[in-house]
C-alpha positions in Angstrom: 106.5 133.7 115.3 103.9 133.7 118.1 104.7 133.1 121.7 102.3 130.2 121.9 103.4 126.9 120.5 101.3 126.2 117.5 102.7 123.0 115.9 104.1 119.8 117.3 105.9 117.7 114.7 106.3 114.0 115.7 108.8 111.8 113.7 108.6 108.1 114.8 111.9 106.3 113.9 111.6 102.5 113.5 113.7 99.9 111.7 113.1 101.6 108.3 114.6 105.1 108.0 116.7 107.1 105.5 119.8 109.0 106.3 118.8 110.8 109.4 121.0 113.9 108.7 119.3 114.4 105.4 115.8 113.8 106.7 116.3 116.2 109.7 117.8 118.9 107.5 115.0 118.7 104.9 112.2 118.7 107.5 113.8 121.5 109.5 114.3 123.7 106.4 110.6 123.2 105.4 109.4 124.0 108.9 111.4 127.1 109.2 109.6 128.5 106.1 106.3 128.3 108.1 105.3 131.5 110.0 104.5 129.7 113.2 106.2 128.3 116.3 106.9 124.6 116.3 108.6 121.9 118.2 110.3 118.8 116.6 109.9 115.5 118.5 111.8 112.4 117.3 110.7 109.2 119.0 113.1 106.2 118.6 111.2 103.0 118.7 113.8 101.1 120.7 117.6 101.6 121.1 119.2 103.0 118.0 122.6 104.3 119.0 123.7 105.6 115.6 120.4 107.6 115.1 120.6 108.9 118.6 124.1 110.2 118.2 123.1 112.0 115.0 120.0 113.6 116.7 122.0 114.6 119.8 124.5 116.3 117.5 121.7 118.2 115.6 120.1 119.1 118.9 123.0 121.5 119.7 121.8 123.8 116.9 118.1 123.1 117.3 116.9 123.9 120.8 113.3 123.0 119.8 114.3 119.4 119.0 113.4 116.8 121.6 114.4 113.2 121.4 112.6 110.3 123.1 113.9 106.7 123.1 111.6 103.8 124.0 113.0 101.0 126.0 112.3 98.5 123.2 110.5 98.4 119.9 106.8 98.8 120.5 105.6 99.8 117.0 105.0 103.1 115.2 101.6 103.7 116.7 103.1 103.5 120.2 105.9 105.9 119.2 103.4 108.4 117.9 101.4 108.2 121.1 104.6 108.6 123.2 105.5 111.7 121.2 101.9 113.1 121.5 102.0 112.8 125.3 105.0 115.1 125.6 103.9 117.5 122.8 102.5 120.9 123.5 101.3 122.3 120.2 97.7 123.0 119.1 98.3 121.0 115.9 100.0 117.7 115.5 102.0 116.8 112.4 103.4 113.3 111.9 106.2 112.8 109.5 107.9 109.5 108.6 111.6 108.9 109.2 112.1 108.4 105.5 111.1 110.5 102.5 107.6 110.1 101.2 106.5 113.6 100.1 108.6 116.5 99.0 109.2 118.4 102.3 108.6 121.7 100.6 104.9 120.6 100.3 104.3 120.6 104.0 103.2 124.2 104.1 100.3 123.4 101.7 98.7 121.2 104.4 98.3 124.2 106.7 97.0 126.3 103.8 94.3 123.7 103.0 93.4 122.7 106.5 90.6 125.3 107.0 87.8 123.9 109.1 89.0 120.3 108.6 90.1 118.4 111.6 92.7 116.3 109.7 94.6 116.6 106.5 96.3 113.5 105.1 98.8 113.4 102.2 98.3 111.5 99.1 101.5 111.0 97.1 100.6 112.1 93.5 101.8 111.6 90.9 102.9 108.3 92.3 106.0 106.4 91.3 106.2 102.6 91.4 106.0 99.4 89.3 102.8 97.9 87.9 102.8 95.4 90.7 103.0 98.1 93.3 100.1 100.0 91.8 98.0 96.8 91.6 98.7 95.9 95.2 97.9 99.4 96.4 94.7 99.5 94.3 93.4 96.2 95.6 94.2 97.1 99.2 92.3 100.4 99.0 89.4 99.0 97.1 88.8 96.4 99.7 88.9 99.0 102.5 86.5 101.2 100.5 84.2 98.2 100.1 84.0 97.3 103.8 84.1 100.9 105.2 82.4 103.0 102.5 85.3 105.5 103.0 87.5 106.4 100.1 91.2 107.0 100.8 93.9 106.3 98.2 97.2 106.4 100.2 96.8 105.2 103.7 100.5 104.1 103.6 101.6 107.8 103.7 102.6 108.9 107.2 102.4 112.7 106.5 99.3 113.8 108.5 98.2 117.1 110.1 95.4 117.1 112.7 93.9 118.8 115.6 95.1 117.8 119.1 91.6 116.8 120.1 91.7 113.8 117.8 94.3 111.9 119.8 92.6 113.2 123.0 89.4 111.3 122.0 90.8 108.3 119.9 93.1 105.7 121.3 95.7 104.4 118.8 97.5 101.1 119.3 99.1 98.2 117.3 99.1 99.1 113.6 96.1 101.3 113.8 98.1 104.4 112.8 97.8 103.2 109.2 94.0 103.4 109.4 93.8 106.5 111.6 92.0 108.6 108.9 89.3 105.9 108.6 88.8 105.8 112.3 88.9 109.6 112.7 86.3 110.2 109.9 84.1 107.4 111.4 84.1 109.3 114.7 82.6 112.4 113.1 85.7 114.5 112.3 86.2 116.1 108.9 89.2 114.6 107.0 90.7 116.0 103.8 93.0 113.9 101.5 95.4 116.3 99.8 97.5 115.5 96.7 101.1 116.2 97.4 104.2 115.8 95.3 106.0 112.6 96.0 109.7 112.8 97.0 112.2 111.7 94.4 113.9 109.8 97.2 110.8 107.8 98.1 112.0 104.4 97.1 111.3 101.1 99.0 114.1 98.8 97.9 113.1 95.8 100.0 110.6 93.0 99.4 107.3 92.4 101.1 107.3 89.0 102.8 104.3 86.7 102.9 103.8 87.6 106.6 103.3 91.3 105.6 100.4 90.3 103.4 98.9 88.2 106.2 99.3 91.1 108.6 97.6 93.6 106.3 94.7 91.1 105.8 94.3 90.8 109.5 94.5 94.6 109.8 91.7 95.0 107.3 89.6 92.5 109.3 90.4 94.5 112.5 89.3 97.8 110.9 86.1 96.2 109.6 85.2 95.1 113.1 86.2 98.4 114.8 84.3 100.6 112.4 81.2 98.4 112.1 80.7 96.5 115.3 82.8 97.9 118.1 79.8 99.1 120.0 77.5 96.3 118.9 79.4 93.0 119.0 76.3 90.9 119.0 75.4 92.0 115.5 78.8 90.7 114.2 79.0 87.5 116.2 75.2 87.0 116.1 75.1 87.0 112.3 78.0 84.5 112.1 76.6 82.3 114.9 73.1 82.3 113.4 74.5 81.2 110.0 76.6 78.4 111.5 73.7 77.3 113.7 71.3 77.2 110.8 73.7 75.2 108.6 74.1 72.6 111.5 70.3 72.5 112.2 69.5 71.9 108.5 72.1 69.1 108.5 70.6 67.5 111.6 67.1 67.8 110.2 68.1 66.0 107.1 69.9 63.2 109.0 66.8 62.7 111.3 64.4 62.6 108.3 66.6 60.0 106.6 66.6 58.0 109.7 62.8 58.2 110.4 61.5 57.7 106.9 64.2 56.1 104.8 65.8 53.8 107.4 69.3 55.2 107.2 71.3 54.3 110.3 72.8 57.1 112.4 76.0 55.1 113.2 79.1 56.0 111.2 77.5 59.1 109.8 80.0 61.9 109.4 77.1 64.3 108.6 75.7 63.7 112.0 78.9 64.7 113.8 79.5 67.7 111.5 76.0 69.0 111.9 76.1 68.6 115.7 79.4 70.4 115.8 78.0 73.3 113.7 75.0 73.7 116.0 77.3 73.8 119.1 79.7 76.1 117.4 76.9 78.5 116.4 75.6 78.7 119.9 79.1 79.4 121.2 79.7 82.2 118.7 76.4 83.8 119.6 77.3 83.5 123.3 80.5 85.3 122.6 78.5 88.2 121.1 76.3 88.3 124.2 79.3 88.4 126.4 80.7 91.3 124.4 77.3 93.1 124.8 77.5 92.6 128.6 81.0 94.1 128.6 79.8 97.1 126.5 76.8 97.6 128.8 78.9 97.5 131.9 81.2 100.2 130.6 78.5 102.2 128.7 78.8 105.2 131.0 82.5 105.7 130.2 82.0 105.2 126.5 81.0 107.9 124.0 79.6 107.2 120.5 79.4 110.8 119.4 81.2 114.1 119.3 79.5 117.5 119.6 80.5 119.9 116.8 79.0 123.0 118.5 76.2 124.0 120.9 73.6 126.5 119.7 71.5 127.8 122.5 69.3 130.8 121.4 67.9 131.4 124.9 71.4 131.7 126.4 72.4 134.1 123.7 69.3 136.2 124.4 70.1 136.2 128.1 73.7 137.5 127.4 72.3 140.3 125.1 69.9 141.3 127.8 72.6 141.4 130.4 74.9 143.5 128.2 72.0 145.9 127.6 71.5 146.4 131.3 
């Protein structure tokens, strides 16, 4: 192994986790097969005494194991960021606290990374019932339709990426699920790699209605972040204009009926509804304008691009001339 730390492995531990001894042993055995130096960082998302005792026991024989415990549950994205802030490796590898892919497959991510900035795992062949496959297919098709990006297993938490990604991109809430989408949208190269699913990857619980509601809201959030983060007026302006036009057409019809057909305006629900739509459309458009003002105010501290490399022929020629002298 080299003297410089190459890989930081972050394992966020939330309410869902498998037997921690088995998970730790499997991950450590796979990492030991890699010919590079690494550190293993477990981040407990809130107090978990049983898990903490197990990790402290394992720490005696694993000096490169570091354990962080958050004061209360903040979510997996926050746990990943907390682990990243104390990490020191050039590469970051996130692993779930439960089995998703066969741990022996981890080395293949490093082999296929090449010049990609991020490698995300796709569990394949995939186990599961027909309902599971249908639900996953619908979810990813919707995301592909609104983003134009094709990923087939965003629920997998096995991801390898360069350190600069989290240096440039802020992750919060449940955005860790959509990190490959956001990373690719920001100009980084992302590879989705087929990896063998673990035989122990089994979700035995049930998804509640609120989970479907949350995922729907997450899709809406990703749609807005990817398409309209820097140009909110386009999003709110389109909706506001549509609402305003519907209200204006309704008002025009009511006025025409009053002027030419003698229809009274009193007790006309259409008049109230049309007036409400006009006002609402103006307010939605104003919200977009307010967003544009905020973006303009912070424009100097925002960056919409990333530079892959700088090619300066004149500078290269100057260096050659200097070396010739």
